[in-house]
PyMOL commands that place a pseudoatom at each C-alpha (Angstrom):
pseudoatom trace, name=CA, resn=MET, resi=1, chain=A, elem=C, hetatm=0, pos=[7.420, -14.357, -9.197]
pseudoatom trace, name=CA, resn=THR, resi=2, chain=A, elem=C, hetatm=0, pos=[7.658, -12.914, -6.183]
pseudoatom trace, name=CA, resn=PRO, resi=3, chain=A, elem=C, hetatm=0, pos=[4.690, -11.159, -4.488]
pseudoatom trace, name=CA, resn=ALA, resi=4, chain=A, elem=C, hetatm=0, pos=[6.597, -7.923, -4.878]
pseudoatom trace, name=CA, resn=ILE, resi=5, chain=A, elem=C, hetatm=0, pos=[6.886, -7.870, -8.870]
pseudoatom trace, name=CA, resn=ALA, resi=6, chain=A, elem=C, hetatm=0, pos=[3.304, -9.241, -8.718]
pseudoatom trace, name=CA, resn=ALA, resi=7, chain=A, elem=C, hetatm=0, pos=[1.687, -6.201, -6.719]
pseudoatom trace, name=CA, resn=LEU, resi=8, chain=A, elem=C, hetatm=0, pos=[3.863, -3.953, -8.960]
pseudoatom trace, name=CA, resn=LEU, resi=9, chain=A, elem=C, hetatm=0, pos=[2.253, -5.697, -12.069]
pseudoatom trace, name=CA, resn=TRP, resi=10, chain=A, elem=C, hetatm=0, pos=[-1.214, -5.210, -11.042]
pseudoatom trace, name=CA, resn=VAL, resi=11, chain=A, elem=C, hetatm=0, pos=[-0.793, -1.976, -9.865]
pseudoatom trace, name=CA, resn=LEU, resi=12, chain=A, elem=C, hetatm=0, pos=[0.710, -0.999, -13.168]
pseudoatom trace, name=CA, resn=VAL, resi=13, chain=A, elem=C, hetatm=0, pos=[-2.192, -2.439, -15.438]
pseudoatom trace, name=CA, resn=LEU, resi=14, chain=A, elem=C, hetatm=0, pos=[-4.875, -1.765, -13.219]
pseudoatom trace, name=CA, resn=GLY, resi=15, chain=A, elem=C, hetatm=0, pos=[-3.846, 1.888, -11.482]
pseudoatom trace, name=CA, resn=LEU, resi=16, chain=A, elem=C, hetatm=0, pos=[-4.818, 3.071, -8.344]
pseudoatom trace, name=CA, resn=PRO, resi=17, chain=A, elem=C, hetatm=0, pos=[-8.482, 3.588, -7.970]
pseudoatom trace, name=CA, resn=ALA, resi=18, chain=A, elem=C, hetatm=0, pos=[-8.960, 6.750, -6.148]
pseudoatom trace, name=CA, resn=THR, resi=19, chain=A, elem=C, hetatm=0, pos=[-11.391, 9.424, -5.949]
pseudoatom trace, name=CA, resn=LEU, resi=20, chain=A, elem=C, hetatm=0, pos=[-11.731, 13.315, -5.452]
pseudoatom trace, name=CA, resn=ARG, resi=21, chain=A, elem=C, hetatm=0, pos=[-14.812, 15.202, -4.411]
pseudoatom trace, name=CA, resn=ALA, resi=22, chain=A, elem=C, hetatm=0, pos=[-13.181, 18.955, -4.291]
pseudoatom trace, name=CA, resn=GLY, resi=23, chain=A, elem=C, hetatm=0, pos=[-16.319, 21.548, -4.436]
pseudoatom trace, name=CA, resn=GLY, resi=24, chain=A, elem=C, hetatm=0, pos=[-19.267, 19.454, -5.711]
pseudoatom trace, name=CA, resn=GLY, resi=25, chain=A, elem=C, hetatm=0, pos=[-22.622, 19.094, -4.177]
pseudoatom trace, name=CA, resn=GLU, resi=26, chain=A, elem=C, hetatm=0, pos=[-23.007, 16.389, -1.232]
pseudoatom trace, name=CA, resn=GLY, resi=27, chain=A, elem=C, hetatm=0, pos=[-24.832, 13.674, -3.170]
pseudoatom trace, name=CA, resn=GLU, resi=28, chain=A, elem=C, hetatm=0, pos=[-22.287, 14.130, -6.131]
pseudoatom trace, name=CA, resn=GLU, resi=29, chain=A, elem=C, hetatm=0, pos=[-20.319, 11.294, -7.341]
pseudoatom trace, name=CA, resn=PRO, resi=30, chain=A, elem=C, hetatm=0, pos=[-16.154, 11.856, -6.754]
pseudoatom trace, name=CA, resn=ALA, resi=31, chain=A, elem=C, hetatm=0, pos=[-14.249, 11.775, -10.231]
pseudoatom trace, name=CA, resn=ALA, resi=32, chain=A, elem=C, hetatm=0, pos=[-11.956, 9.052, -10.399]
pseudoatom trace, name=CA, resn=VAL, resi=33, chain=A, elem=C, hetatm=0, pos=[-8.387, 9.109, -10.464]
pseudoatom trace, name=CA, resn=ARG, resi=34, chain=A, elem=C, hetatm=0, pos=[-6.055, 6.168, -11.911]
pseudoatom trace, name=CA, resn=PRO, resi=35, chain=A, elem=C, hetatm=0, pos=[-2.360, 7.078, -11.567]
pseudoatom trace, name=CA, resn=GLY, resi=36, chain=A, elem=C, hetatm=0, pos=[0.014, 4.630, -12.908]
pseudoatom trace, name=CA, resn=VAL, resi=37, chain=A, elem=C, hetatm=0, pos=[3.544, 5.225, -11.077]
pseudoatom trace, name=CA, resn=VAL, resi=38, chain=A, elem=C, hetatm=0, pos=[3.146, 8.275, -8.612]
pseudoatom trace, name=CA, resn=VAL, resi=39, chain=A, elem=C, hetatm=0, pos=[6.842, 10.223, -8.400]
pseudoatom trace, name=CA, resn=ALA, resi=40, chain=A, elem=C, hetatm=0, pos=[7.894, 11.430, -5.313]
pseudoatom trace, name=CA, resn=GLU, resi=41, chain=A, elem=C, hetatm=0, pos=[10.827, 13.374, -4.024]
pseudoatom trace, name=CA, resn=VAL, resi=42, chain=A, elem=C, hetatm=0, pos=[13.521, 11.845, -2.061]
pseudoatom trace, name=CA, resn=LEU, resi=43, chain=A, elem=C, hetatm=0, pos=[13.684, 13.302, 0.911]
pseudoatom trace, name=CA, resn=GLU, resi=44, chain=A, elem=C, hetatm=0, pos=[16.713, 13.356, 3.912]
pseudoatom trace, name=CA, resn=VAL, resi=45, chain=A, elem=C, hetatm=0, pos=[16.571, 13.143, 7.539]
pseudoatom trace, name=CA, resn=LYS, resi=46, chain=A, elem=C, hetatm=0, pos=[18.904, 12.657, 10.598]
pseudoatom trace, name=CA, resn=GLY, resi=47, chain=A, elem=C, hetatm=0, pos=[17.901, 10.916, 13.702]
pseudoatom trace, name=CA, resn=ARG, resi=48, chain=A, elem=C, hetatm=0, pos=[17.807, 8.592, 16.045]
pseudoatom trace, name=CA, resn=VAL, resi=49, chain=A, elem=C, hetatm=0, pos=[16.276, 5.010, 15.669]
pseudoatom trace, name=CA, resn=GLU, resi=50, chain=A, elem=C, hetatm=0, pos=[13.422, 4.767, 18.584]
pseudoatom trace, name=CA, resn=ALA, resi=51, chain=A, elem=C, hetatm=0, pos=[12.261, 1.429, 16.899]
pseudoatom trace, name=CA, resn=THR, resi=52, chain=A, elem=C, hetatm=0, pos=[13.082, -1.268, 14.374]
pseudoatom trace, name=CA, resn=ASP, resi=53, chain=A, elem=C, hetatm=0, pos=[10.818, -4.151, 12.845]
pseudoatom trace, name=CA, resn=PRO, resi=54, chain=A, elem=C, hetatm=0, pos=[13.098, -6.546, 10.913]
pseudoatom trace, name=CA, resn=ALA, resi=55, chain=A, elem=C, hetatm=0, pos=[10.707, -8.841, 9.775]
pseudoatom trace, name=CA, resn=ARG, resi=56, chain=A, elem=C, hetatm=0, pos=[7.599, -6.359, 9.044]
pseudoatom trace, name=CA, resn=ARG, resi=57, chain=A, elem=C, hetatm=0, pos=[10.639, -3.678, 7.603]
pseudoatom trace, name=CA, resn=TRP, resi=58, chain=A, elem=C, hetatm=0, pos=[9.574, -0.721, 10.002]
pseudoatom trace, name=CA, resn=LEU, resi=59, chain=A, elem=C, hetatm=0, pos=[11.775, 2.206, 10.912]
pseudoatom trace, name=CA, resn=THR, resi=60, chain=A, elem=C, hetatm=0, pos=[10.563, 4.552, 13.712]
pseudoatom trace, name=CA, resn=LEU, resi=61, chain=A, elem=C, hetatm=0, pos=[13.298, 7.988, 14.087]
pseudoatom trace, name=CA, resn=GLN, resi=62, chain=A, elem=C, hetatm=0, pos=[13.268, 10.331, 16.425]
pseudoatom trace, name=CA, resn=GLY, resi=63, chain=A, elem=C, hetatm=0, pos=[13.960, 13.187, 14.104]
pseudoatom trace, name=CA, resn=PRO, resi=64, chain=A, elem=C, hetatm=0, pos=[14.257, 17.248, 13.857]
pseudoatom trace, name=CA, resn=ARG, resi=65, chain=A, elem=C, hetatm=0, pos=[12.591, 18.815, 16.944]
pseudoatom trace, name=CA, resn=ASN, resi=66, chain=A, elem=C, hetatm=0, pos=[11.844, 15.805, 18.396]
pseudoatom trace, name=CA, resn=ARG, resi=67, chain=A, elem=C, hetatm=0, pos=[8.907, 14.331, 15.649]
pseudoatom trace, name=CA, resn=SER, resi=68, chain=A, elem=C, hetatm=0, pos=[9.107, 10.748, 15.356]
pseudoatom trace, name=CA, resn=LEU, resi=69, chain=A, elem=C, hetatm=0, pos=[9.033, 9.692, 11.473]
pseudoatom trace, name=CA, resn=ARG, resi=70, chain=A, elem=C, hetatm=0, pos=[8.194, 5.742, 10.931]
pseudoatom trace, name=CA, resn=LEU, resi=71, chain=A, elem=C, hetatm=0, pos=[9.406, 4.304, 7.663]
pseudoatom trace, name=CA, resn=LYS, resi=72, chain=A, elem=C, hetatm=0, pos=[8.815, 1.665, 5.584]
pseudoatom trace, name=CA, resn=VAL, resi=73, chain=A, elem=C, hetatm=0, pos=[11.963, 0.426, 4.563]
pseudoatom trace, name=CA, resn=ALA, resi=74, chain=A, elem=C, hetatm=0, pos=[12.502, -0.897, 0.967]
pseudoatom trace, name=CA, resn=PRO, resi=75, chain=A, elem=C, hetatm=0, pos=[13.480, -4.631, 0.341]
pseudoatom trace, name=CA, resn=GLY, resi=76, chain=A, elem=C, hetatm=0, pos=[16.635, -3.162, -1.210]
pseudoatom trace, name=CA, resn=VAL, resi=77, chain=A, elem=C, hetatm=0, pos=[18.228, -1.261, 1.445]
pseudoatom trace, name=CA, resn=LYS, resi=78, chain=A, elem=C, hetatm=0, pos=[20.962, -3.553, 2.772]
pseudoatom trace, name=CA, resn=ARG, resi=79, chain=A, elem=C, hetatm=0, pos=[21.949, -4.192, 6.255]
pseudoatom trace, name=CA, resn=PHE, resi=80, chain=A, elem=C, hetatm=0, pos=[18.432, -3.268, 7.587]
pseudoatom trace, name=CA, resn=ASP, resi=81, chain=A, elem=C, hetatm=0, pos=[18.960, -5.578, 9.987]
pseudoatom trace, name=CA, resn=GLN, resi=82, chain=A, elem=C, hetatm=0, pos=[22.123, -4.479, 11.714]
pseudoatom trace, name=CA, resn=VAL, resi=83, chain=A, elem=C, hetatm=0, pos=[20.248, -1.235, 12.611]
pseudoatom trace, name=CA, resn=ARG, resi=84, chain=A, elem=C, hetatm=0, pos=[19.491, -1.160, 16.315]
pseudoatom trace, name=CA, resn=LYS, resi=85, chain=A, elem=C, hetatm=0, pos=[17.393, 1.111, 18.533]
pseudoatom trace, name=CA, resn=GLY, resi=86, chain=A, elem=C, hetatm=0, pos=[19.674, 3.842, 19.629]
pseudoatom trace, name=CA, resn=ASP, resi=87, chain=A, elem=C, hetatm=0, pos=[21.843, 4.294, 16.393]
pseudoatom trace, name=CA, resn=THR, resi=88, chain=A, elem=C, hetatm=0, pos=[22.020, 7.699, 14.714]
pseudoatom trace, name=CA, resn=VAL, resi=89, chain=A, elem=C, hetatm=0, pos=[21.068, 7.052, 10.959]
pseudoatom trace, name=CA, resn=ALA, resi=90, chain=A, elem=C, hetatm=0, pos=[20.904, 9.114, 7.708]
pseudoatom trace, name=CA, resn=VAL, resi=91, chain=A, elem=C, hetatm=0, pos=[18.016, 7.848, 5.834]
pseudoatom trace, name=CA, resn=GLY, resi=92, chain=A, elem=C, hetatm=0, pos=[16.737, 9.058, 2.082]
pseudoatom trace, name=CA, resn=PHE, resi=93, chain=A, elem=C, hetatm=0, pos=[13.433, 8.428, 1.630]
pseudoatom trace, name=CA, resn=LEU, resi=94, chain=A, elem=C, hetatm=0, pos=[10.782, 8.521, -0.320]
pseudoatom trace, name=CA, resn=GLU, resi=95, chain=A, elem=C, hetatm=0, pos=[8.022, 11.231, 0.768]
pseudoatom trace, name=CA, resn=SER, resi=96, chain=A, elem=C, hetatm=0, pos=[4.199, 10.900, 1.286]
pseudoatom trace, name=CA, resn=VAL, resi=97, chain=A, elem=C, hetatm=0, pos=[2.254, 12.322, -1.772]
pseudoatom trace, name=CA, resn=ALA, resi=98, chain=A, elem=C, hetatm=0, pos=[-1.689, 12.423, -1.952]
pseudoatom trace, name=CA, resn=VAL, resi=99, chain=A, elem=C, hetatm=0, pos=[-3.574, 10.090, -4.062]
pseudoatom trace, name=CA, resn=ALA, resi=100, chain=A, elem=C, hetatm=0, pos=[-6.923, 10.857, -3.314]
pseudoatom trace, name=CA, resn=ILE, resi=101, chain=A, elem=C, hetatm=0, pos=[-8.635, 13.589, -1.605]
pseudoatom trace, name=CA, resn=GLN, resi=102, chain=A, elem=C, hetatm=0, pos=[-12.638, 13.643, -0.631]
pseudoatom trace, name=CA, resn=THR, resi=103, chain=A, elem=C, hetatm=0, pos=[-14.199, 16.600, 0.680]
pseudoatom trace, name=CA, resn=GLY, resi=104, chain=A, elem=C, hetatm=0, pos=[-16.954, 16.997, 3.146]
pseudoatom trace, name=CA, resn=PRO, resi=105, chain=A, elem=C, hetatm=0, pos=[-18.788, 14.188, 5.181]
pseudoatom trace, name=CA, resn=SER, resi=106, chain=A, elem=C, hetatm=0, pos=[-19.933, 11.793, 3.114]
pseudoatom trace, name=CA, resn=ARG, resi=107, chain=A, elem=C, hetatm=0, pos=[-17.254, 8.502, 2.348]
pseudoatom trace, name=CA, resn=ALA, resi=108, chain=A, elem=C, hetatm=0, pos=[-19.519, 6.610, 0.685]
pseudoatom trace, name=CA, resn=ASN, resi=109, chain=A, elem=C, hetatm=0, pos=[-16.879, 6.361, -2.552]
pseudoatom trace, name=CA, resn=ALA, resi=110, chain=A, elem=C, hetatm=0, pos=[-13.814, 6.843, -0.716]
pseudoatom trace, name=CA, resn=PRO, resi=111, chain=A, elem=C, hetatm=0, pos=[-11.055, 4.553, -2.001]
pseudoatom trace, name=CA, resn=PRO, resi=112, chain=A, elem=C, hetatm=0, pos=[-9.883, 1.834, 0.657]
pseudoatom trace, name=CA, resn=VAL, resi=113, chain=A, elem=C, hetatm=0, pos=[-6.563, 2.007, 2.897]
pseudoatom trace, name=CA, resn=GLY, resi=114, chain=A, elem=C, hetatm=0, pos=[-4.037, -0.504, 2.474]
pseudoatom trace, name=CA, resn=ARG, resi=115, chain=A, elem=C, hetatm=0, pos=[-4.220, -0.117, -1.518]
pseudoatom trace, name=CA, resn=LEU, resi=116, chain=A, elem=C, hetatm=0, pos=[-0.712, -0.645, -3.417]
pseudoatom trace, name=CA, resn=VAL, resi=117, chain=A, elem=C, hetatm=0, pos=[0.499, 1.910, -5.698]
pseudoatom trace, name=CA, resn=SER, resi=118, chain=A, elem=C, hetatm=0, pos=[3.977, 2.165, -7.206]
pseudoatom trace, name=CA, resn=VAL, resi=119, chain=A, elem=C, hetatm=0, pos=[6.057, 5.524, -6.397]
pseudoatom trace, name=CA, resn=ALA, resi=120, chain=A, elem=C, hetatm=0, pos=[8.949, 6.513, -8.234]
pseudoatom trace, name=CA, resn=PRO, resi=121, chain=A, elem=C, hetatm=0, pos=[11.840, 8.804, -6.770]
pseudoatom trace, name=CA, resn=LYS, resi=122, chain=A, elem=C, hetatm=0, pos=[11.888, 11.822, -9.323]
pseudoatom trace, name=CA, resn=ALA, resi=123, chain=A, elem=C, hetatm=0, pos=[15.558, 12.123, -10.285]
pseudoatom trace, name=CA, resn=ASN, resi=124, chain=A, elem=C, hetatm=0, pos=[15.920, 8.261, -9.796]
pseudoatom trace, name=CA, resn=ALA, resi=125, chain=A, elem=C, hetatm=0, pos=[15.372, 5.061, -11.449]
pseudoatom trace, name=CA, resn=GLY, resi=126, chain=A, elem=C, hetatm=0, pos=[13.708, 1.986, -9.562]
pseudoatom trace, name=CA, resn=VAL, resi=127, chain=A, elem=C, hetatm=0, pos=[9.887, 1.777, -8.735]
pseudoatom trace, name=CA, resn=TYR, resi=128, chain=A, elem=C, hetatm=0, pos=[8.710, 0.796, -4.808]
pseudoatom trace, name=CA, resn=ILE, resi=129, chain=A, elem=C, hetatm=0, pos=[5.251, -0.556, -4.021]
pseudoatom trace, name=CA, resn=ALA, resi=130, chain=A, elem=C, hetatm=0, pos=[3.704, 1.828, -1.450]
pseudoatom trace, name=CA, resn=GLU, resi=131, chain=A, elem=C, hetatm=0, pos=[0.601, 1.191, 0.642]
pseudoatom trace, name=CA, resn=THR, resi=132, chain=A, elem=C, hetatm=0, pos=[-2.085, 3.609, 0.918]
pseudoatom trace, name=CA, resn=PHE, resi=133, chain=A, elem=C, hetatm=0, pos=[-3.264, 5.616, 4.331]
pseudoatom trace, name=CA, resn=ARG, resi=134, chain=A, elem=C, hetatm=0, pos=[-5.937, 7.713, 5.160]
pseudoatom trace, name=CA, resn=LEU, resi=135, chain=A, elem=C, hetatm=0, pos=[-5.415, 11.281, 6.729]
pseudoatom trace, name=CA, resn=ASP, resi=136, chain=A, elem=C, hetatm=0, pos=[-8.303, 12.977, 8.066]
pseudoatom trace, name=CA, resn=ALA, resi=137, chain=A, elem=C, hetatm=0, pos=[-7.427, 17.186, 8.492]
pseudoatom trace, name=CA, resn=VAL, resi=138, chain=A, elem=C, hetatm=0, pos=[-8.233, 20.745, 7.664]
pseudoatom trace, name=CA, resn=LEU, resi=139, chain=A, elem=C, hetatm=0, pos=[-7.433, 22.461, 4.857]
pseudoatom trace, name=CA, resn=GLU, resi=140, chain=A, elem=C, hetatm=0, pos=[-4.795, 25.209, 5.876]
pseudoatom trace, name=CA, resn=ALA, resi=141, chain=A, elem=C, hetatm=0, pos=[-3.754, 26.374, 1.982]
pseudoatom trace, name=CA, resn=VAL, resi=142, chain=A, elem=C, hetatm=0, pos=[-3.388, 25.670, -1.233]
pseudoatom trace, name=CA, resn=ASP, resi=143, chain=A, elem=C, hetatm=0, pos=[-0.615, 25.892, -3.406]
pseudoatom trace, name=CA, resn=LEU, resi=144, chain=A, elem=C, hetatm=0, pos=[-1.670, 25.483, -6.967]
pseudoatom trace, name=CA, resn=LYS, resi=145, chain=A, elem=C, hetatm=0, pos=[1.560, 25.951, -8.535]
pseudoatom trace, name=CA, resn=GLY, resi=146, chain=A, elem=C, hetatm=0, pos=[3.599, 23.931, -6.139]
pseudoatom trace, name=CA, resn=ARG, resi=147, chain=A, elem=C, hetatm=0, pos=[0.279, 21.335, -5.965]
pseudoatom trace, name=CA, resn=LEU, resi=148, chain=A, elem=C, hetatm=0, pos=[1.054, 21.488, -2.372]
pseudoatom trace, name=CA, resn=LEU, resi=149, chain=A, elem=C, hetatm=0, pos=[-1.672, 21.193, 0.073]
pseudoatom trace, name=CA, resn=THR, resi=150, chain=A, elem=C, hetatm=0, pos=[-1.334, 22.775, 3.852]
pseudoatom trace, name=CA, resn=VAL, resi=151, chain=A, elem=C, hetatm=0, pos=[-3.591, 21.082, 6.604]
pseudoatom trace, name=CA, resn=ARG, resi=152, chain=A, elem=C, hetatm=0, pos=[-3.936, 20.707, 9.907]
pseudoatom trace, name=CA, resn=GLY, resi=153, chain=A, elem=C, hetatm=0, pos=[-4.169, 16.753, 10.902]
pseudoatom trace, name=CA, resn=GLY, resi=154, chain=A, elem=C, hetatm=0, pos=[-6.113, 15.700, 14.365]
pseudoatom trace, name=CA, resn=ASP, resi=155, chain=A, elem=C, hetatm=0, pos=[-2.864, 16.042, 16.537]
pseudoatom trace, name=CA, resn=GLY, resi=156, chain=A, elem=C, hetatm=0, pos=[-3.182, 19.964, 15.515]
pseudoatom trace, name=CA, resn=GLY, resi=157, chain=A, elem=C, hetatm=0, pos=[0.117, 19.802, 13.762]
pseudoatom trace, name=CA, resn=LEU, resi=158, chain=A, elem=C, hetatm=0, pos=[0.856, 21.022, 10.493]
pseudoatom trace, name=CA, resn=ARG, resi=159, chain=A, elem=C, hetatm=0, pos=[1.734, 19.085, 7.414]
pseudoatom trace, name=CA, resn=VAL, resi=160, chain=A, elem=C, hetatm=0, pos=[2.455, 19.837, 4.102]
pseudoatom trace, name=CA, resn=VAL, resi=161, chain=A, elem=C, hetatm=0, pos=[1.366, 17.266, 1.547]
pseudoatom trace, name=CA, resn=PRO, resi=162, chain=A, elem=C, hetatm=0, pos=[2.365, 16.989, -2.310]
pseudoatom trace, name=CA, resn=VAL, resi=163, chain=A, elem=C, hetatm=0, pos=[-0.459, 16.267, -4.462]
pseudoatom trace, name=CA, resn=PHE, resi=164, chain=A, elem=C, hetatm=0, pos=[-0.268, 13.679, -7.372]
pseudoatom trace, name=CA, resn=SER, resi=165, chain=A, elem=C, hetatm=0, pos=[-0.558, 15.427, -10.786]
pseudoatom trace, name=CA, resn=GLY, resi=166, chain=A, elem=C, hetatm=0, pos=[-3.309, 13.199, -11.671]
pseudoatom trace, name=CA, resn=ILE, resi=167, chain=A, elem=C, hetatm=0, pos=[-5.810, 14.883, -9.447]
pseudoatom trace, name=CA, resn=LYS, resi=168, chain=A, elem=C, hetatm=0, pos=[-7.643, 17.690, -10.755]
pseudoatom trace, name=CA, resn=ARG, resi=169, chain=A, elem=C, hetatm=0, pos=[-9.387, 20.896, -9.420]
pseudoatom trace, name=CA, resn=LEU, resi=170, chain=A, elem=C, hetatm=0, pos=[-7.315, 22.238, -6.506]
pseudoatom trace, name=CA, resn=GLU, resi=171, chain=A, elem=C, hetatm=0, pos=[-8.308, 25.120, -7.184]
pseudoatom trace, name=CA, resn=SER, resi=172, chain=A, elem=C, hetatm=0, pos=[-11.690, 24.559, -5.555]
pseudoatom trace, name=CA, resn=LEU, resi=173, chain=A, elem=C, hetatm=0, pos=[-10.678, 23.415, -2.789]
pseudoatom trace, name=CA, resn=ARG, resi=174, chain=A, elem=C, hetatm=0, pos=[-10.848, 26.479, 0.364]
pseudoatom trace, name=CA, resn=LYS, resi=175, chain=A, elem=C, hetatm=0, pos=[-9.175, 26.717, 3.382]
pseudoatom trace, name=CA, resn=GLY, resi=176, chain=A, elem=C, hetatm=0, pos=[-11.153, 25.557, 6.903]
pseudoatom trace, name=CA, resn=GLN, resi=177, chain=A, elem=C, hetatm=0, pos=[-12.695, 22.711, 4.256]
pseudoatom trace, name=CA, resn=THR, resi=178, chain=A, elem=C, hetatm=0, pos=[-12.533, 19.137, 6.419]
pseudoatom trace, name=CA, resn=LEU, resi=179, chain=A, elem=C, hetatm=0, pos=[-10.682, 16.480, 3.952]
pseudoatom trace, name=CA, resn=ALA, resi=180, chain=A, elem=C, hetatm=0, pos=[-9.961, 13.080, 3.643]
pseudoatom trace, name=CA, resn=LEU, resi=181, chain=A, elem=C, hetatm=0, pos=[-6.461, 12.446, 1.865]
pseudoatom trace, name=CA, resn=TRP, resi=182, chain=A, elem=C, hetatm=0, pos=[-5.172, 9.278, 1.130]
pseudoatom trace, name=CA, resn=LEU, resi=183, chain=A, elem=C, hetatm=0, pos=[-1.337, 9.267, 0.722]
pseudoatom trace, name=CA, resn=THR, resi=184, chain=A, elem=C, hetatm=0, pos=[1.208, 6.974, -0.045]
pseudoatom trace, name=CA, resn=GLU, resi=185, chain=A, elem=C, hetatm=0, pos=[3.323, 5.765, 2.812]
pseudoatom trace, name=CA, resn=PRO, resi=186, chain=A, elem=C, hetatm=0, pos=[6.985, 7.120, 2.993]
pseudoatom trace, name=CA, resn=ILE, resi=187, chain=A, elem=C, hetatm=0, pos=[9.442, 4.787, 2.120]
pseudoatom trace, name=CA, resn=ALA, resi=188, chain=A, elem=C, hetatm=0, pos=[13.013, 4.433, 3.334]
pseudoatom trace, name=CA, resn=ILE, resi=189, chain=A, elem=C, hetatm=0, pos=[15.358, 3.560, 0.410]
pseudoatom trace, name=CA, resn=ARG, resi=190, chain=A, elem=C, hetatm=0, pos=[18.952, 4.037, 1.735]
pseudoatom trace, name=CA, resn=ILE, resi=191, chain=A, elem=C, hetatm=0, pos=[19.640, 3.981, 5.600]
pseudoatom trace, name=CA, resn=GLU, resi=192, chain=A, elem=C, hetatm=0, pos=[23.386, 5.020, 6.309]
pseudoatom trace, name=CA, resn=ARG, resi=193, chain=A, elem=C, hetatm=0, pos=[24.361, 4.238, 10.077]
pseudoatom trace, name=CA, resn=GLY, resi=194, chain=A, elem=C, hetatm=0, pos=[26.556, 6.927, 12.525]
pseudoatom trace, name=CA, resn=LYS, resi=195, chain=A, elem=C, hetatm=0, pos=[26.061, 10.065, 10.315]
for i in range(1, 195): cmd.bond("trace and resi %d" % i, "trace and resi %d" % (i + 1))
show_as sticks, trace
zoom trace
């Protein structure tokens, strides 16, 4: 059994222990969330390759408005080893999704970064394995119907973050709150050169 399949089975059987603490008191225990498979939109971006790391399967693009975007490249992406710095590419990738949210200064019950999560494209077959990373931000807006948070990160830029359906109590979040978000890494599932 390959390590990727073993990791997928591990995540599907046990889920991802995660936390949400929204609107609770300072000492209140976060509510547990255990996603099985996180569903993500497939987004498209065109850009110039800034860097590649075929051994670790990372791709960094200079995308729209000269912003850098770092993507993990899925194992099934063909000819990734042929992509070079300076190439123009079109990339289909799974967006980052918040799988845990915590408010307030206490991080005692915070989930660890680097956890493996199963991520599936919304209108497509297949499941990918993504690691989680933490983003500390200030909440600017909540779209309850769309399950989207608009947050301002440490760099001052705004970011719209989709929220996993297993996270409850989004209505208790308020503009100006400091949040810690655990997000899935964005995963490139298709790369086309010369587009």
